[in-house]
C-alpha positions as CSV (number, residue, x, y, z in Angstrom):
1,F,4.6,8.8,-14.9
2,K,6.1,10.3,-11.8
3,I,9.1,11.6,-13.6
4,L,6.9,13.1,-16.4
5,K,5.1,15.2,-13.8
6,A,8.3,17.5,-13.8
7,Q,9.4,17.2,-17.4
8,K,8.0,16.4,-20.9
9,T,10.1,13.3,-21.6
10,V,12.3,10.8,-19.7
11,S,15.4,9.1,-20.8
12,A,16.2,5.4,-20.4
13,S,19.1,6.3,-18.1
14,Q,16.8,8.4,-15.8
15,W,14.4,5.6,-15.7
16,A,17.1,3.1,-14.9
17,E,18.4,5.3,-12.1
18,R,14.9,5.8,-10.6
19,M,14.1,2.1,-10.7
20,K,17.6,1.0,-9.6
21,L,17.9,-1.2,-12.7
22,S,20.6,-1.7,-15.3
23,P,20.3,0.4,-18.5
24,A,20.1,-2.9,-20.5
25,S,17.1,-4.1,-18.5
26,V,15.3,-0.7,-19.0
27,S,16.1,-0.7,-22.8
28,G,14.4,-4.1,-23.1
29,M,11.4,-2.9,-21.2
30,V,11.1,0.2,-23.3
31,K,11.1,-1.9,-26.5
32,K,8.4,-4.2,-25.2
33,L,6.2,-1.3,-23.9
34,E,6.6,0.5,-27.2
35,Q,5.5,-2.6,-29.1
36,N,2.4,-2.8,-26.9
37,G,1.5,0.8,-27.4
38,F,2.2,2.1,-23.9
39,L,5.3,4.2,-24.7
40,K,6.5,6.3,-27.6
41,S,9.9,7.7,-28.4
42,V,10.4,11.5,-28.6
43,G,13.5,13.1,-30.1
44,K,16.8,11.4,-29.9
45,N,16.7,9.8,-26.4
46,G,13.3,10.8,-25.0
47,I,10.4,8.5,-24.0
48,T,6.9,9.5,-23.0
49,L,3.6,7.7,-22.3
50,T,0.9,7.3,-24.9
51,R,-2.7,7.8,-23.8
52,K,-3.0,4.1,-23.3
53,G,0.1,4.0,-21.2
54,E,-1.0,7.0,-19.1
55,K,-4.3,5.3,-18.4
56,V,-2.6,2.2,-17.2
57,A,-0.1,4.2,-15.1
58,K,-2.9,6.1,-13.4
59,G,-4.7,2.9,-12.6
60,V,-1.6,1.4,-11.0
61,I,-1.0,4.6,-9.0
62,R,-4.7,4.6,-7.9
63,R,-4.4,1.0,-6.6
64,H,-1.1,1.7,-5.0
65,R,-2.2,4.8,-3.1
66,L,-5.6,3.2,-2.0
67,T,-3.6,0.3,-0.7
68,E,-1.3,2.6,1.2
69,R,-4.3,4.3,2.8
70,F,-5.8,0.9,3.7
71,L,-2.6,-0.3,5.3
72,T,-2.2,2.9,7.4
73,D,-5.9,3.6,8.3
74,V,-7.2,0.1,8.7
75,L,-4.2,-2.1,9.6
76,D,-2.4,0.7,11.5
77,I,0.9,0.2,9.7
78,S,3.2,3.2,9.9
79,W,3.5,5.3,6.8
80,D,7.2,4.6,6.4
81,K,6.5,0.9,5.8
82,V,3.4,1.0,3.5
83,H,5.1,1.9,0.1
84,D,7.0,-1.4,-0.3
85,E,3.9,-3.4,0.7
86,A,1.7,-1.5,-1.7
87,C,4.2,-2.1,-4.5
88,K,3.5,-5.9,-4.0
89,L,-0.2,-5.6,-4.0
90,E,-0.9,-2.9,-6.6
91,H,-0.6,-5.4,-9.5
92,V,-2.9,-8.1,-8.1
93,I,-5.9,-6.1,-6.9
94,S,-9.0,-6.6,-9.0
95,S,-11.3,-3.8,-10.1
96,E,-13.9,-5.1,-7.7
97,V,-11.5,-5.0,-4.7
98,E,-10.3,-1.6,-5.8
99,D,-13.9,-0.2,-5.8
100,K,-14.5,-1.8,-2.4
101,L,-11.3,-0.3,-0.9
102,D,-12.3,3.1,-2.2
103,E,-15.8,2.8,-0.7
104,K,-14.6,1.3,2.6
105,L,-12.1,4.1,3.1
106,G,-14.6,6.9,2.3
107,K,-13.2,7.7,-1.1
108,P,-10.0,9.3,0.1
109,E,-8.4,12.0,-2.0
110,T,-4.8,11.4,-0.9
111,C,-2.4,8.6,0.2
112,P,-0.8,8.8,3.7
113,H,2.1,10.8,2.2
114,G,-0.3,13.4,0.7
115,H,-0.1,12.4,-3.0
116,P,-3.5,12.7,-4.8
117,I,-5.3,9.5,-5.6
118,P,-6.5,9.4,-9.2
119,T,-10.2,8.9,-9.7
120,K,-11.7,5.8,-11.4
121,E,-11.8,8.0,-14.5
122,G,-8.1,8.9,-14.2
123,K,-8.6,12.5,-13.1
124,I,-6.0,13.8,-10.6
125,K,-6.5,16.7,-8.3
126,E,-3.3,18.7,-8.6
127,E,-2.5,21.7,-6.4
128,K,0.2,24.3,-6.8
129,L,2.5,23.9,-3.9
130,K,5.8,25.2,-2.6
131,S,8.7,23.2,-1.1
132,L,10.0,24.3,2.3
133,V,13.2,25.6,0.6
134,E,11.0,28.1,-1.4
135,L,9.5,29.7,1.8
136,K,11.1,32.8,3.1
137,P,12.1,33.3,6.7
138,K,9.1,33.8,9.0
139,K,6.7,32.3,6.5
140,S,4.7,29.2,7.2
141,G,2.6,26.7,5.4
142,V,0.5,23.6,5.9
143,I,2.3,20.4,4.8
144,V,0.4,18.8,2.0
145,T,2.8,16.2,0.5
146,V,6.0,14.5,1.5
147,D,7.6,13.6,-1.8
148,E,9.8,10.8,-0.4
149,E,9.7,7.0,-0.6
150,N,12.7,6.1,1.5
151,P,11.5,4.4,4.7
152,Q,14.3,5.8,6.9
153,M,13.6,9.3,5.7
154,L,9.9,9.0,6.3
155,H,10.5,7.6,9.8
156,Y,12.8,10.5,10.5
157,L,10.3,13.1,9.3
158,A,7.5,11.5,11.3
159,D,9.6,11.6,14.4
160,L,10.0,15.4,13.9
161,G,6.2,15.8,13.3
162,L,6.7,16.8,9.7
163,I,3.6,15.0,8.2
164,P,0.7,16.1,6.1
165,Q,-1.8,18.6,7.6
166,V,0.8,20.0,10.1
167,V,1.8,23.7,10.1
168,V,5.5,24.3,9.7
169,E,7.2,27.7,9.9
170,V,10.7,28.6,8.4
171,E,12.5,30.5,11.2
172,E,15.9,31.1,9.5
173,V,17.7,30.1,6.3
174,A,21.5,29.8,6.4
175,P,23.4,31.3,3.5
176,F,25.1,29.4,0.7
177,S,22.6,26.6,0.5
178,G,22.9,25.9,4.2
179,P,20.2,24.3,6.5
180,L,16.8,25.7,7.3
181,L,15.7,26.2,10.9
182,V,12.0,25.2,11.0
183,K,9.4,25.3,13.8
184,V,6.8,22.5,14.2
185,K,4.4,22.6,17.1
186,G,6.7,24.7,19.2
187,A,9.9,22.6,18.5
188,K,12.7,23.8,16.3
189,Y,14.8,21.6,13.9
190,A,17.5,22.1,11.4
191,L,16.8,20.6,8.0
192,G,19.2,20.3,5.1
193,P,18.0,21.7,1.7
194,E,17.7,18.3,0.2
195,V,15.3,17.1,2.9
196,A,13.4,20.3,3.0
197,S,12.8,20.2,-0.8
198,K,10.9,16.9,-0.3
199,I,8.3,18.7,1.9
200,L,5.6,20.4,-0.1
201,V,3.4,23.0,1.6
202,R,0.4,25.2,1.0
203,E,1.7,28.6,2.0
204,K,-0.4,30.4,4.6
């Protein structure tokens, strides 16, 4: 589902790389999910979700992101540690607990990393955002989403203050795909393009 946000279909090899699994394991999963009506083949090597599969995927994502929000807001666990914990819990939470979590948390619209939480009906509030690498020098934006799951990277970005709802300004951009010099709350940091591309902002 996450890969399909950026493209129409996904290949088994892309899926294997994303999940850090062997191509053989993914091929077996694809066959089983196709048989159960969650996936369908498109073209020579493409795979996409059926409506049934998309509904299930959104449900898992909803439980995952609600759990992340609970872990950070209620249990005070840092945002770089909640993804792995939520992965363990997202498949065992009942519909009743899901509803209680949503109510207890005040019906949050995003997870701690800024990703939208699907509604119970499967609707997702999407917003057109720009990555930091797309901002021109002297332009600024409010960080909306940090599109990263690696705990070390999230810890690093939090240390720099690069978290959702914070204003960041691009001071300079080095030529030939060099680093960006950004300013956050008066402090300046150099970020490589790969890292900067993970930070999505609403341009001011």
